[in-house]
Every structure is written in C-alpha cells, then in structure tokens.
MIMI-132047 format. One line per field, with one value per residue: residue in three letters; residue number from 1; x, y, z of N, C-alpha, C in turn. Coordinates in Angstrom, 1 decimal, m for minus. Layout:
// MIMI-132047
aa = (ALA, ...)
i = (NUM, ...)
n_X = (X, ...)
n_Y = (Y, ...)
n_Z = (Z, ...)
ca_X = (X, ...)
ca_Y = (Y, ...)
ca_Z = (Z, ...)
c_X = (X, ...)
c_Y = (Y, ...)
c_Z = (Z, ...)
This chain:
// MIMI-132047
aa = (MET, ALA, ASN, LEU, LYS, ALA, GLY, SER, PHE, THR, ILE, GLY, SER, ILE, LEU, LEU, ALA, VAL, GLY, ILE, THR, VAL, SER, PHE, VAL, GLY, TYR, GLN, TYR, ILE, ARG, GLY, VAL, TYR, SER, LEU, LEU, GLU, THR, GLY, GLU, ARG, THR, GLN, ALA, LYS, VAL, VAL, LYS, VAL, ASN, TYR, LEU, PRO, PRO, SER, GLN, GLN, GLY, ASN, THR, ALA, SER, TYR, ILE, PRO, LEU, VAL, ALA, TRP, LYS, SER, LYS, ALA, GLY, LYS, SER, ILE, GLU, VAL, VAL, ALA, GLY, PHE, SER, SER, PRO, ASP, SER, SER, SER, TYR, ARG, VAL, GLY, ASP, ASN, PHE, THR, VAL, ILE, TYR, ASP, LEU, ASN, ALA, PRO, GLU, THR, GLU, TYR, TYR, ILE, ILE, ARG, SER, ASN, SER, ARG, PRO, LYS, PRO, ARG, PHE, THR, ASP, TYR, ILE, THR, ILE, ILE, ILE, GLY, VAL, VAL, CYS, CYS, LEU, PHE, GLY, ILE, LEU, PHE, ILE, ARG, LYS, ASN, GLY, ASP, ILE)
i = (1, 2, 3, 4, 5, 6, 7, 8, 9, 10, 11, 12, 13, 14, 15, 16, 17, 18, 19, 20, 21, 22, 23, 24, 25, 26, 27, 28, 29, 30, 31, 32, 33, 34, 35, 36, 37, 38, 39, 40, 41, 42, 43, 44, 45, 46, 47, 48, 49, 50, 51, 52, 53, 54, 55, 56, 57, 58, 59, 60, 61, 62, 63, 64, 65, 66, 67, 68, 69, 70, 71, 72, 73, 74, 75, 76, 77, 78, 79, 80, 81, 82, 83, 84, 85, 86, 87, 88, 89, 90, 91, 92, 93, 94, 95, 96, 97, 98, 99, 100, 101, 102, 103, 104, 105, 106, 107, 108, 109, 110, 111, 112, 113, 114, 115, 116, 117, 118, 119, 120, 121, 122, 123, 124, 125, 126, 127, 128, 129, 130, 131, 132, 133, 134, 135, 136, 137, 138, 139, 140, 141, 142, 143, 144, 145, 146, 147, 148, 149, 150)
n_X = (m5.7, m4.6, m6.7, m5.8, m3.1, m3.5, m5.0, m3.0, m1.6, m3.2, m3.7, m1.2, m0.5, m2.1, m1.6, 0.9, 0.8, m0.7, 1.0, 3.2, 1.9, 1.2, 3.6, 4.8, 3.2, 4.0, 6.5, 6.4, 5.1, 7.1, 9.2, 7.8, 8.0, 10.8, 11.1, 9.8, 11.0, 13.5, 12.9, 10.9, 9.2, 10.6, 9.6, 8.9, 6.8, 4.5, 3.3, m0.1, m2.2, m2.6, m3.8, m5.6, m5.8, m7.8, m7.3, m8.2, m8.6, m9.1, m5.9, m4.5, m2.7, m2.9, m2.8, m1.1, m1.5, 0.1, m1.2, 0.0, 0.7, 1.4, 2.6, 2.1, 4.6, 2.7, 1.6, m0.7, m2.6, m2.1, m3.0, m2.5, m2.9, m0.4, 1.7, 2.3, 2.7, 2.7, 2.8, 3.5, 2.5, 3.9, 5.7, 4.8, 4.5, 2.2, 3.4, 5.9, 8.6, 8.5, 9.9, 8.6, 8.3, 7.0, 4.9, 4.6, 2.5, 0.6, 0.3, m1.7, m1.8, 0.3, 2.8, 5.5, 6.2, 8.8, 11.1, 12.7, 15.2, 16.0, 17.2, 15.8, 14.3, 12.7, 10.3, 9.9, 7.2, 6.6, 7.5, 6.1, 3.9, 5.6, 7.0, 4.9, 4.0, 6.3, 5.8, 3.7, 4.7, 6.5, 5.0, 3.3, 5.0, 6.2, 3.6, 3.3, 5.6, 5.4, 4.2, 5.8, 5.6, 7.2)
n_Y = (173.1, 170.9, 168.8, 169.7, 168.8, 165.9, 165.8, 166.2, 164.1, 161.7, 162.2, 162.2, 159.6, 158.2, 158.8, 157.8, 155.0, 154.8, 155.3, 153.4, 151.2, 151.4, 151.9, 149.4, 148.0, 149.1, 148.0, 145.6, 145.4, 146.8, 144.6, 142.5, 143.3, 143.4, 140.3, 139.5, 140.9, 139.5, 136.6, 136.1, 135.0, 136.4, 138.0, 139.3, 142.1, 143.6, 146.8, 147.3, 149.1, 152.3, 154.2, 157.3, 159.5, 162.1, 165.5, 166.0, 168.2, 171.7, 172.9, 170.6, 168.0, 166.0, 162.4, 159.7, 156.5, 153.1, 150.2, 146.8, 143.5, 140.2, 136.8, 134.1, 131.7, 129.5, 129.7, 131.5, 134.2, 137.6, 140.5, 144.0, 147.1, 149.2, 150.2, 153.1, 156.3, 158.7, 162.4, 163.0, 162.6, 161.3, 159.2, 156.7, 154.0, 152.0, 148.5, 149.2, 147.7, 145.9, 144.9, 142.1, 141.2, 138.5, 136.8, 133.3, 132.1, 133.9, 135.6, 137.6, 139.3, 139.9, 141.3, 142.9, 145.8, 147.0, 149.5, 147.9, 148.5, 149.0, 148.8, 146.3, 147.8, 148.9, 151.7, 155.1, 155.6, 153.1, 153.1, 155.1, 154.3, 153.5, 156.3, 158.0, 156.7, 157.1, 159.6, 160.2, 158.5, 160.6, 162.9, 161.8, 161.7, 164.4, 165.5, 164.2, 164.7, 167.3, 168.3, 167.6, 165.1, 162.6)
n_Z = (26.3, 27.1, 25.5, 23.1, 22.7, 23.1, 20.7, 18.8, 19.3, 18.7, 15.9, 14.9, 15.5, 14.0, 11.6, 11.4, 11.8, 9.6, 7.6, 7.9, 7.6, 4.7, 3.3, 4.0, 2.2, m0.4, m0.2, m0.5, m3.3, m4.7, m4.1, m5.2, m8.1, m8.7, m8.2, m10.5, m12.6, m12.6, m12.5, m14.4, m17.4, m20.7, m23.5, m26.7, m27.6, m29.4, m30.6, m31.0, m31.2, m30.8, m28.2, m27.6, m25.4, m24.4, m23.1, m19.7, m18.2, m18.3, m19.5, m19.2, m20.7, m23.5, m23.7, m25.0, m25.4, m25.4, m26.6, m26.5, m27.9, m27.3, m27.5, m24.9, m23.6, m23.4, m25.5, m25.5, m26.6, m25.8, m24.9, m24.1, m22.2, m22.0, m19.0, m19.1, m20.5, m23.1, m23.8, m26.4, m29.8, m31.2, m30.2, m29.7, m32.3, m34.2, m34.6, m33.4, m31.2, m28.1, m25.0, m22.9, m19.7, m18.0, m15.8, m16.1, m14.8, m14.6, m17.0, m18.1, m15.7, m14.5, m15.4, m16.9, m18.9, m21.0, m22.9, m25.6, m25.7, m23.5, m20.3, m17.8, m15.2, m12.4, m12.6, m11.7, m10.8, m9.6, m7.1, m5.7, m3.8, m1.5, m1.1, m0.7, 1.9, 3.7, 3.7, 5.4, 7.5, 8.3, 8.8, 10.7, 12.8, 13.3, 14.2, 16.4, 17.9, 17.8, 20.6, 22.2, 22.7, 21.8)
ca_X = (m4.4, m4.6, m7.2, m4.7, m2.0, m4.0, m5.5, m2.1, m0.7, m3.8, m3.7, 0.0, m0.5, m3.0, m0.9, 2.0, 0.3, m1.2, 2.5, 3.9, 0.8, 1.3, 5.0, 4.7, 2.4, 4.6, 7.5, 5.9, 4.9, 8.6, 9.8, 7.5, 8.4, 12.3, 11.2, 9.2, 12.2, 14.5, 12.6, 9.9, 9.5, 10.8, 9.4, 9.0, 5.7, 4.4, 2.4, m1.1, m2.9, m2.2, m4.7, m5.8, m6.6, m8.0, m7.1, m9.2, m9.0, m8.2, m4.5, m3.9, m2.0, m3.2, m2.0, m1.0, m1.0, 0.3, m1.8, 0.7, 0.4, 2.4, 2.3, 2.8, 5.0, 1.9, 0.9, m2.0, m2.2, m2.4, m3.2, m2.8, m2.6, 1.1, 1.2, 3.1, 2.0, 3.4, 2.2, 3.7, 1.8, 4.9, 6.3, 4.6, 3.9, 1.9, 4.8, 7.0, 8.8, 8.7, 10.2, 7.7, 8.5, 5.6, 4.6, 4.2, 1.3, m0.6, 0.5, m2.6, m2.2, 1.5, 3.6, 5.9, 6.6, 10.0, 11.4, 13.2, 16.5, 16.2, 17.6, 14.7, 14.3, 11.4, 10.0, 9.8, 5.9, 6.6, 8.1, 4.7, 3.2, 6.4, 6.9, 3.4, 3.9, 7.1, 5.7, 2.8, 5.3, 7.4, 3.8, 3.0, 6.1, 6.0, 2.4, 3.4, 6.8, 5.0, 3.9, 6.9, 5.5, 8.3)
ca_Y = (172.8, 169.3, 168.4, 170.0, 167.8, 164.5, 165.7, 166.0, 162.7, 161.2, 162.4, 161.8, 158.2, 157.5, 159.1, 157.0, 153.8, 154.7, 155.4, 152.4, 150.3, 151.9, 151.6, 148.0, 147.5, 149.6, 147.6, 144.2, 145.7, 146.7, 143.2, 141.5, 143.9, 142.9, 139.4, 139.5, 141.3, 138.6, 135.2, 136.4, 135.0, 137.4, 138.0, 140.9, 142.6, 144.6, 147.8, 147.1, 150.0, 153.5, 154.7, 158.4, 160.1, 163.6, 166.0, 165.7, 169.5, 172.9, 173.1, 169.6, 167.4, 164.7, 161.3, 158.8, 155.0, 152.0, 148.7, 145.6, 142.2, 139.2, 135.3, 133.7, 130.4, 128.3, 129.9, 132.4, 135.7, 138.6, 142.1, 144.6, 148.3, 149.5, 151.1, 154.1, 157.1, 160.0, 163.4, 163.1, 161.4, 160.3, 158.4, 155.3, 153.6, 150.4, 147.8, 149.2, 146.3, 146.4, 143.9, 142.2, 140.3, 138.0, 135.3, 132.1, 131.5, 134.8, 136.4, 138.5, 140.3, 139.9, 141.7, 144.5, 146.3, 148.2, 149.6, 147.0, 148.5, 149.4, 147.5, 146.4, 148.4, 149.5, 153.0, 156.1, 155.3, 151.9, 153.6, 156.1, 153.9, 153.9, 157.7, 158.3, 156.0, 157.8, 161.1, 160.0, 158.8, 161.8, 164.0, 161.8, 162.1, 165.6, 165.5, 163.8, 165.6, 169.0, 168.8, 167.0, 163.3, 162.0)
ca_Z = (26.2, 27.2, 24.4, 21.5, 22.9, 22.4, 19.3, 18.1, 19.4, 18.2, 14.5, 14.7, 15.9, 12.9, 10.3, 11.9, 11.6, 7.9, 6.8, 7.9, 6.5, 3.3, 3.3, 4.2, 1.2, m1.3, m0.1, m1.0, m4.7, m5.3, m4.0, m6.6, m9.3, m8.7, m8.5, m11.7, m13.7, m12.4, m12.8, m15.4, m18.8, m21.5, m24.8, m27.6, m27.6, m30.7, m30.5, m31.8, m31.1, m29.6, m27.5, m27.5, m24.0, m24.2, m22.2, m18.6, m17.7, m19.0, m19.6, m19.1, m21.9, m24.1, m23.6, m26.0, m24.4, m26.4, m26.5, m26.9, m27.7, m27.3, m27.2, m24.0, m23.6, m23.3, m26.8, m25.5, m27.1, m24.8, m25.6, m22.6, m22.4, m21.1, m18.1, m19.3, m21.7, m23.5, m24.3, m27.8, m30.5, m32.1, m29.2, m30.1, m33.4, m34.5, m35.0, m32.3, m30.3, m26.5, m24.3, m21.8, m18.5, m17.3, m14.7, m16.7, m14.1, m14.7, m17.8, m18.1, m15.0, m13.9, m16.4, m17.2, m20.2, m21.1, m24.5, m26.2, m25.8, m22.1, m19.3, m16.9, m13.6, m11.9, m13.0, m10.6, m10.2, m9.0, m6.0, m5.3, m2.5, m0.5, m0.8, 0.3, 3.3, 4.5, 4.3, 6.2, 8.6, 8.9, 9.3, 11.9, 13.9, 13.4, 14.9, 17.8, 18.7, 18.1, 21.7, 23.0, 23.0, 21.8)
c_X = (m4.1, m5.2, m6.5, m3.9, m2.7, m4.5, m4.3, m1.4, m2.0, m3.9, m2.2, 0.2, m1.1, m2.2, 0.6, 2.1, m0.1, 0.1, 3.2, 3.3, 1.5, 2.7, 5.3, 4.2, 3.3, 6.0, 7.3, 5.9, 6.4, 9.3, 9.3, 7.7, 10.0, 12.3, 10.8, 10.4, 13.3, 14.3, 11.6, 10.2, 9.9, 10.3, 9.3, 7.4, 5.6, 3.3, 1.2, m2.0, m2.4, m3.3, m4.6, m6.3, m6.8, m7.7, m8.0, m9.5, m8.3, m6.8, m3.7, m3.6, m2.8, m2.2, m1.9, m0.7, m1.0, m0.4, m1.0, 0.2, 1.7, 1.7, 2.9, 3.7, 4.0, 1.0, m0.3, m1.5, m2.8, m2.3, m3.5, m2.4, m1.2, 0.7, 2.1, 2.3, 3.2, 2.6, 2.4, 3.4, 2.9, 5.6, 6.1, 4.3, 3.1, 3.0, 5.9, 7.2, 9.1, 8.8, 8.9, 8.4, 7.4, 5.9, 4.3, 2.8, 0.1, m0.1, m0.4, m2.6, m0.8, 2.3, 4.3, 6.6, 7.7, 10.1, 12.6, 15.0, 16.9, 16.3, 16.3, 14.6, 12.7, 11.5, 9.6, 8.2, 5.7, 6.7, 6.8, 4.3, 4.2, 6.8, 5.8, 3.6, 5.0, 6.8, 4.6, 3.5, 6.1, 6.2, 3.5, 3.8, 6.3, 4.6, 2.7, 4.5, 6.2, 4.7, 4.7, 6.5, 6.4, 9.8)
c_Y = (171.3, 168.3, 168.7, 169.2, 166.4, 164.7, 165.5, 164.6, 161.9, 161.0, 161.8, 160.3, 157.5, 157.7, 158.1, 155.7, 153.7, 154.5, 154.0, 151.1, 150.4, 151.8, 150.3, 147.3, 147.9, 148.6, 146.1, 144.3, 145.6, 145.2, 142.3, 142.1, 143.5, 141.6, 138.6, 139.7, 140.1, 137.4, 135.2, 135.8, 136.1, 137.0, 139.2, 140.7, 143.3, 145.8, 147.5, 148.1, 151.3, 154.3, 156.1, 159.0, 161.4, 164.1, 166.0, 167.0, 170.4, 172.9, 171.8, 168.7, 166.0, 163.4, 160.0, 157.3, 153.8, 150.7, 147.6, 144.4, 141.3, 137.6, 134.7, 132.1, 129.5, 128.8, 130.8, 133.8, 136.6, 139.8, 142.7, 146.4, 148.7, 150.3, 152.3, 155.0, 158.3, 161.0, 163.9, 162.0, 160.9, 159.3, 156.8, 154.9, 152.2, 149.7, 148.1, 148.0, 146.8, 144.8, 143.6, 141.1, 139.9, 137.2, 134.5, 131.9, 132.5, 135.9, 137.6, 139.9, 140.6, 140.3, 142.9, 144.8, 147.3, 148.2, 148.2, 147.1, 149.2, 147.9, 147.6, 146.9, 148.8, 150.9, 153.7, 155.7, 154.3, 152.1, 154.5, 155.8, 153.8, 155.3, 157.9, 157.9, 156.7, 159.0, 161.2, 159.6, 160.0, 163.1, 163.2, 161.7, 163.5, 166.1, 165.2, 164.4, 167.1, 169.3, 168.0, 165.5, 162.4, 162.9)
c_Z = (26.2, 26.0, 23.1, 21.8, 22.6, 21.3, 18.3, 18.0, 18.5, 16.5, 14.4, 14.5, 14.5, 11.6, 10.2, 11.3, 10.0, 7.2, 6.8, 7.3, 5.0, 2.8, 3.1, 2.6, m0.5, m1.5, m0.9, m2.3, m5.2, m5.2, m5.3, m7.9, m9.7, m9.0, m10.1, m12.5, m13.3, m12.8, m14.1, m16.7, m19.7, m22.9, m25.6, m27.8, m28.8, m30.0, m31.4, m32.4, m30.2, m29.3, m27.1, m26.4, m24.3, m23.1, m21.2, m18.4, m18.8, m18.8, m19.4, m20.6, m22.7, m23.9, m24.4, m25.4, m25.5, m25.8, m27.1, m26.9, m27.8, m27.3, m26.1, m24.3, m23.8, m24.8, m26.8, m25.9, m26.3, m25.3, m24.2, m22.9, m21.3, m20.3, m18.0, m20.6, m22.0, m24.4, m25.7, m28.8, m31.3, m31.4, m29.3, m31.4, m33.4, m34.9, m33.9, m31.6, m28.8, m26.2, m23.1, m21.2, m18.0, m16.6, m15.8, m16.2, m14.1, m15.7, m18.1, m17.0, m14.1, m14.9, m16.0, m18.3, m20.2, m22.8, m24.6, m25.8, m24.3, m21.0, m18.3, m15.4, m13.6, m12.2, m11.8, m10.0, m9.5, m7.6, m5.1, m3.8, m1.6, m0.2, 0.0, 2.0, 4.1, 4.8, 5.3, 7.4, 9.4, 9.3, 10.6, 13.1, 14.0, 14.4, 16.4, 18.6, 18.6, 19.6, 22.8, 23.7, 22.9, 22.5)
C-alpha cells in the first residue's frame, strides 16, 4: 500500500511540475501574441495560393490553407502559410485580402494573420498550451490527493 501511495504522489508531482511548466510557456506565448497585436506593424496581405492538404486518414476531411504575401515596411517581400485552414474549398481565393500584424525586426517569423474585417485577437488554438498545462496540474493534484497527501 505504501508503494501505491508513493507512486501516486510521484506521478502527481511530475504531472503538477509538467503542468506548471507548460502553463508558464503557454502564458509567455499568449503574452507575446497580445504584445504583437498591440504594437506590431499592420499591413494588407493577399492570398497568392491556396494549398490543398488531402485527408490524412479515413474519415478525415481535406483542408485548404492560404499562402499569403505582403511587403514589409523595409520593402522585403514575404510569403508565408497562414496559421489556419478550412475544410471548405471556397473559403479562400487567390486575391483575398487579410490583415497581417508583424514584428518589424522579424517579419518572416513573428506575424499574425487575420481576416481584414476581423478584430485582432488571439484564436482559441493559441490557448491550447495553457489548457494542456492546467489539465496536467489538475490531474497532478488529483493523483496527490487520491491518497490523502494534500
């Protein structure tokens, strides 16, 4: 019985430590997104191509991912794959406009693309890391509490 209690405490402690670490990393990421949305350079981007991603498994749907291009304030042409997709082939068309918010110092890697008529805000997927961290913390606490250690 003592081994089971020690095992639960160990697993719970590991999950709690992992959860805290992952939550912190997610928090730092979200902080960066908010900072970019508030202070980044804004410009218009155009869809130059729509990539087709076929279904990877039986029952999955295909995805259509826009490739967007813009010119940075420094005059550099940048093309990137948007960080979102759609299962509907008519969602994105070549020539569609998007707003891109980018970091002047790293426009190729630090950018956020949104629909031109949308308010800039983080997407649900930007919070996934925090959600995973919180779930790990909760399971860690449950493991520790299971045997009355807390």
